[in-house]
C-alpha positions in Angstrom: -15.2 -5.6 -8.3 -11.9 -7.0 -7.1 -9.0 -4.6 -7.0 -5.4 -4.5 -5.8 -4.3 -0.9 -5.2 -0.6 -0.8 -5.5 1.2 2.3 -4.1 4.5 2.8 -5.9 4.8 6.6 -5.4 7.8 7.9 -3.5 7.5 10.3 -0.6 9.7 13.0 -2.1 7.3 15.4 -4.0 3.9 17.1 -3.7 3.0 15.0 -6.8 3.9 11.8 -4.9 1.7 12.9 -2.1 -1.2 13.5 -4.5 -0.7 10.0 -6.0 -1.0 8.3 -2.6 -3.9 10.5 -1.6 -5.7 9.3 -4.8 -4.8 5.7 -4.0 -6.3 6.0 -0.6 -9.4 7.7 -1.9 -9.9 5.0 -4.5 -9.5 2.4 -1.8 -12.0 4.1 0.4 -14.5 4.2 -2.4 -14.0 0.5 -3.1 -14.3 -0.4 0.6 -17.5 1.7 0.9 -19.0 -0.2 -2.0 -18.0 -3.5 -0.3 -15.7 -4.5 -3.2 -12.9 -6.9 -2.6 -9.8 -4.8 -2.0 -6.1 -5.3 -1.2 -3.7 -2.4 -0.7 0.0 -3.1 -1.4 2.9 -0.8 -0.8 5.7 -1.7 -3.2 8.9 -0.1 -4.6 9.5 3.4 -3.2 5.8 3.2 -2.0 7.1 1.1 1.0 8.1 4.4 2.6 4.4 5.5 2.6 3.4 2.6 4.9 5.7 4.2 7.5 4.7 7.8 6.8 1.0 7.1 6.9 1.3 5.4 10.3 2.7 8.5 11.9 0.3 10.4 14.1 1.2 13.8 12.6 0.6 12.7 9.0 -2.4 14.7 7.7 -3.5 11.7 5.6 -3.5 9.3 8.6 -7.3 9.5 9.1 -7.8 8.5 5.5 -5.2 5.7 5.8 -6.8 4.5 9.0 -10.2 4.3 7.2 -8.8 1.6 4.9 -5.9 0.2 6.9 -7.9 -3.0 7.4 -7.6 -3.7 3.7 -3.8 -3.3 3.6 -2.4 -6.7 2.5 1.1 -5.6 3.2 4.5 -4.1 2.2 7.0 -5.6 -0.2 9.6 -7.3 1.9 12.4 -6.8 -0.6 11.6 -3.2 -1.3 11.2 -2.3 2.4 14.8 -3.5 2.8 16.0 -1.7 -0.4 14.4 1.6 0.7 15.7 1.4 4.3 12.3 1.1 6.0 12.2 -2.5 7.1 12.5 -1.9 10.8 9.9 0.9 10.7 7.5 -1.3 8.7 7.9 -4.1 11.2 7.2 -1.6 14.1 4.1 -0.4 12.3 2.6 -3.9 12.4 1.9 -4.0 8.7 2.7 -7.4 7.3 5.6 -8.0 4.9 4.8 -9.7 1.6 7.3 -12.0 0.1 5.3 -14.4 -2.1 7.5 -14.3 -5.1 11.3 -13.7 -4.8 10.6 -11.6 -1.6 8.0 -9.5 -3.5 4.2 -9.5 -3.5 2.9 -11.8 -6.2 0.9 -9.6 -8.5 0.4 -12.5 -10.9 -1.4 -14.5 -8.2 -3.7 -11.6 -7.6 -4.4 -11.1 -11.3 -5.1 -14.8 -11.7 -7.6 -14.5 -8.8 -9.4 -11.9 -10.8 -8.1 -8.7 -9.2 -7.6 -5.7 -11.3 -4.2 -4.2 -10.6 -4.3 -0.5 -10.2 -1.1 1.4 -9.6 -0.4 4.8 -8.1 
């Protein structure tokens, strides 16, 4: 299986936290099955790339278990949601393949299933 897990959830509600937890659990399952996997933080989800990198975030261990599969964070959205500098400080790459956004079309064309959370 080839999957791109795309985190779009905001950081504002308990439901948003549940969505990102499910995204990370799905990514962990894919990784453990040696599936091809990319994790992308896009839209409001760019804020999660920063939150999950914080040492006091309770989901950090789960994030760390799949961090090597993080393709990156949308460059445009990181700017729009005010987290560009924090993303840069986290060391997670910025993606700007199509109009400063990640190219989901390219991934789909390479056979990746796009799964959004």
